[in-house]
C-alpha positions in Angstrom: 0.0 0.0 0.0 1.4 3.4 -1.0 2.0 5.8 1.8 2.4 9.6 1.9 5.8 11.0 3.1 5.2 12.9 6.3 7.8 15.5 7.5 8.9 15.5 11.1 10.8 18.7 12.3 13.7 17.7 14.6 14.9 20.3 17.0 17.9 20.5 19.4 15.9 20.0 22.6 12.2 19.1 23.1 9.8 17.9 20.5 8.3 19.9 17.7 4.7 18.8 17.2 3.4 18.6 13.7 0.3 17.3 11.9 0.8 14.3 9.8 0.8 16.2 6.5 -1.6 19.0 5.9 -2.9 17.5 2.7 -4.0 14.2 4.2 -7.8 13.8 4.3 -9.6 12.2 7.2 -10.4 9.1 5.0 -6.7 8.7 4.0 -5.5 9.2 7.6 -7.8 6.3 8.7 -6.1 4.1 6.2 -2.7 4.7 7.7 -1.0 2.8 10.6 -0.7 6.1 12.5 -2.9 8.9 13.7 -2.7 12.2 15.3 0.4 14.2 16.1 3.9 13.0 15.3 7.1 14.5 16.6 10.9 14.0 16.5 14.0 15.2 18.3 17.5 14.7 16.7 20.7 16.7 16.2 24.3 16.1 15.6 26.3 15.9 18.8 29.6 17.7 19.6 31.5 14.6 20.9 29.7 11.6 22.4 27.0 9.6 20.6 23.3 10.6 21.3 20.0 9.2 20.5 17.6 10.5 17.9 13.9 10.0 19.0 10.6 9.9 17.1 7.2 9.5 18.7 4.2 8.2 16.8 0.5 7.2 17.7 -0.1 3.7 16.4 -3.7 2.7 15.5 -5.3 -0.4 16.8 -2.3 -1.8 18.6 -4.2 -5.0 19.5 -4.0 -6.1 15.8 -0.3 -5.4 15.6 2.5 -8.0 16.2 5.6 -5.9 15.6 6.8 -2.4 14.8 10.4 -2.1 13.2 12.2 0.6 11.5 15.3 2.0 9.9 16.6 5.5 9.2 19.0 6.6 6.4 21.3 9.6 6.8 22.1 11.5 3.5 24.9 9.5 1.8 25.4 7.0 4.5 24.1 3.5 5.4 20.8 3.1 7.2 20.6 2.7 11.0 18.2 0.5 13.0 15.4 2.2 14.8 14.2 0.4 17.9 10.5 0.9 18.9 9.1 0.3 22.3 5.9 -1.3 21.0 3.9 -3.3 23.6 1.8 -6.2 22.5 -1.5 -7.0 24.1 -2.6 -3.3 24.3 -6.4 -3.0 23.7 -6.5 0.8 23.6 -7.6 2.6 20.4 -4.1 3.9 20.0 -0.6 3.4 21.5 2.1 6.0 21.7 5.3 4.4 20.5 8.8 5.8 20.7 11.7 4.9 18.3 15.3 5.5 19.0 18.6 5.3 17.0 22.2 6.4 17.5 23.7 9.6 16.1 27.4 10.3 16.1 29.4 13.5 15.6 30.5 12.3 12.2 26.9 11.9 10.9 25.5 14.6 8.5 22.7 17.0 9.3 19.8 17.4 7.1 16.9 15.2 5.9 17.1 11.6 7.1 14.8 9.0 5.6 12.8 7.1 8.1 10.9 3.9 7.3 8.5 2.4 9.9 7.3 -1.2 9.3 4.1 -2.3 11.0 3.1 -6.0 10.9 -0.6 -6.5 11.8 -3.2 -9.2 11.1 -4.2 -7.6 7.8 -0.7 -7.6 6.4 2.6 -5.6 6.6 2.9 -1.9 5.7 5.8 0.5 5.4 5.3 4.2 6.2 8.0 6.7 5.1 8.9 9.8 7.1 11.4 12.6 6.8 13.2 13.6 9.9 15.2 16.9 9.8 18.2 16.4 12.0 19.7 19.6 13.2 23.4 20.4 12.9 26.1 20.9 15.5 25.8 24.0 17.8 28.5 26.7 17.3 29.6 30.0 18.9 30.8 32.9 16.8 31.1 36.7 17.3 31.3 36.7 21.1 32.2 40.1 22.4 32.2 42.5 25.4 31.1 46.2 25.2 32.7 48.5 26.1 36.2 47.2 25.6 38.2 48.3 27.5 35.9 48.6 30.5 36.9 51.9 32.1 36.0 51.8 35.8 34.8 55.0 37.5 35.3 55.8 41.1 32.1 55.7 43.1 30.0 54.4 40.2 28.9 51.1 38.6 29.8 50.7 34.9 27.4 48.7 32.7 29.0 46.0 30.7 27.2 44.2 27.9 27.9 40.9 26.1 26.6 39.3 23.0 27.3 36.2 20.9 25.9 34.4 17.8 25.1 30.8 18.8 23.9 28.1 16.4 21.5 25.3 17.6 21.6 25.8 21.4 18.8 25.3 23.8 20.1 27.8 26.3 23.1 30.1 26.4 24.8 31.4 29.5 27.8 33.6 30.1 30.5 34.6 32.7 33.1 37.4 32.9 36.1 36.1 34.6 39.3 37.9 35.8 42.5 36.3 34.4 44.1 37.1 37.6 41.8 34.6 39.3 39.2 34.8 42.1 36.7 37.4 40.7 33.9 36.8 38.2 30.5 38.2 37.2 27.9 35.6 36.4 25.4 36.8 33.8 23.2 33.7 33.9 21.1 32.9 30.9 21.6 35.2 27.9 18.5 36.5 26.3 17.8 35.5 22.6 16.7 38.7 21.0 14.7 39.2 17.7 17.9 39.4 15.6 18.9 36.0 16.7 21.8 37.1 18.9 22.1 36.3 22.5 22.8 39.2 24.9 23.1 40.0 28.6 24.6 42.7 30.8 26.0 43.3 34.3 27.6 46.1 36.2 31.3 46.4 37.3 32.0 47.9 40.6 34.9 50.5 40.8 36.9 48.0 42.7 36.8 45.2 40.1 40.2 43.7 39.3 42.0 45.7 36.6 43.8 43.8 33.8 42.9 41.1 31.4 39.5 39.4 31.6 37.8 36.6 29.6 34.2 36.4 28.4 33.1 32.7 28.7 30.0 31.7 26.7 28.4 28.4 27.2 25.9 26.9 24.7 23.9 24.0 26.2 22.0 21.4 24.1 21.1 17.8 24.8 23.2 17.3 27.8 26.3 18.8 26.0 27.9 22.2 26.5 30.1 24.0 24.1 32.3 26.8 25.4 33.5 29.9 23.6 35.8 32.7 24.9 36.8 36.3 24.0 39.2 38.5 25.8 38.7 42.0 27.1 40.4 44.5 29.4 39.4 46.3 32.5 41.0 49.6 33.4 41.4 50.9 37.0 39.4 54.1 38.0 41.2 57.3 38.2 41.7 58.2 41.9 41.4 54.6 43.0 38.2 52.7 44.2 35.8 53.9 46.8 35.7 52.1 50.1 32.3 50.5 50.0 31.3 47.0 51.1 30.4 44.7 48.2 26.9 43.1 47.9 25.9 40.0 46.1 22.5 38.4 45.3 21.6 35.0 44.0 18.5 34.1 42.1 16.4 30.9 41.4 13.1 30.1 39.7 11.5 27.0 38.1 12.6 26.3 34.5 9.1 25.5 33.4 5.8 26.8 34.7 2.2 26.1 33.4 0.5 29.4 32.2 -1.7 30.8 34.9 0.0 29.0 37.7 1.9 30.9 40.5 5.6 30.4 41.1 8.4 31.9 43.3 11.5 34.0 42.3 13.8 33.5 45.4 17.4 33.7 46.5 19.7 35.3 49.2 21.3 38.6 49.6 24.9 39.2 51.0 26.6 42.2 52.4 30.3 41.1 52.1 30.4 37.5 53.1 27.4 37.7 55.5 23.6 37.8 55.0 22.2 41.2 54.3 19.5 41.3 56.9 16.3 43.1 56.0 17.5 44.5 52.7 14.9 45.4 50.1 15.7 44.2 46.6 14.2 45.1 43.2 12.8 42.3 41.0 12.9 42.9 37.2 11.4 41.0 34.3 12.0 41.1 30.5 9.7 39.3 28.3 11.2 36.9 25.7 12.0 39.0 22.6 11.9 42.3 24.4 14.9 44.6 24.8 14.5 46.2 28.2 13.7 45.0 31.7 10.8 46.3 33.7 10.5 46.7 37.4 8.0 44.2 38.8 8.2 45.0 42.5 10.2 44.6 45.6 11.1 41.8 48.1 12.4 42.2 51.6 15.2 39.8 52.8 14.6 38.0 56.1 17.0 38.0 59.1 19.0 35.3 57.2 19.2 37.2 53.9 16.6 35.1 52.1 14.0 36.7 49.9 11.0 35.5 47.9 8.5 36.9 45.6 5.4 35.1 44.1 4.2 35.8 40.5 1.7 34.4 38.1 3.0 32.7 35.0 1.9 34.8 32.0 4.6 34.8 29.4 8.2 33.4 28.7 10.9 35.7 30.0 13.9 36.6 32.1 14.0 37.6 35.7 16.8 39.3 37.6 17.2 41.0 41.0 19.1 44.1 41.9 20.4 45.2 45.2 20.4 49.0 45.4 23.5 50.6 46.7 23.9 52.9 49.7 26.5 55.4 51.0 28.3 52.4 52.5 27.4 49.5 50.3 27.7 48.8 46.6 24.8 47.8 44.3 24.8 44.4 42.7 22.9 42.6 40.1 21.9 38.8 40.0 22.3 36.6 37.0 19.4 36.4 34.5 17.0 33.5 35.2 14.8 32.3 32.3 11.3 30.8 33.0 9.6 29.0 30.2 5.7 29.4 30.4 3.7 26.6 28.9 
């Protein structure tokens, strides 16, 4: 029996859900071995082998004796796809998952998947196309301004950006080559032009000299690191004698839309808890360019703070510790929350 070719879009992380061909009529779909949504996740790894995954909804599993498959990369020999089909299932459909190995030497592009279903009415082969994503890459990482000129009594904003290919999340740190001091920017924001950006503030007593921007691209359990150098220049007249502050931040990675969740962390003055300090909580929607002040949270006697919000849209949170005449201001890393 002839089958239509269905296209499954494979992405670096998570599954892209697609209909089984927009031109398939209801009658034609009933004649197939599969129904409903199909999805795939596959990409070329940096080093160690990974598994490609395809998920299908099998019709009338009680009449099926086996499900086997193979997948053929462009210009290379086919690989075996192993399905987790379970016999004896009397449900109308059974969700089955197929897996196959992908190595760093395999090509990206359209892979031809064939799924063979043996049932009491005969054996049918259904062709699919799985689009396997390429390796992630980091290019154009830079710091602005460079050099970073520190100013006595003030904080200097430092921005970073990078072009990253096929990453799920991208994070960054600014690290002094002299050792011991760093600024953690957390998750960089992917902006409408496709570049990842973030910022922080350097205090006037930051270590002068050579620094390194470290960019980390995360995907499928692997992390790619990219670096770029920049320079920090000491302030004229020396640094002011204020105590450093620091603030951590945490939030759930994924939240159901409409549900409440907490943004929380701890505030430090020097190396000790900053008791009773009021911090500012900011939010930037995914795709937006600027942060907006959401509100304030007061630290407890142990320096811990927490603020509850309702999940409305994807975006980045960060917390700022305002400075005083005796303490420096500080900024937390960015924390991304995926609202689903």
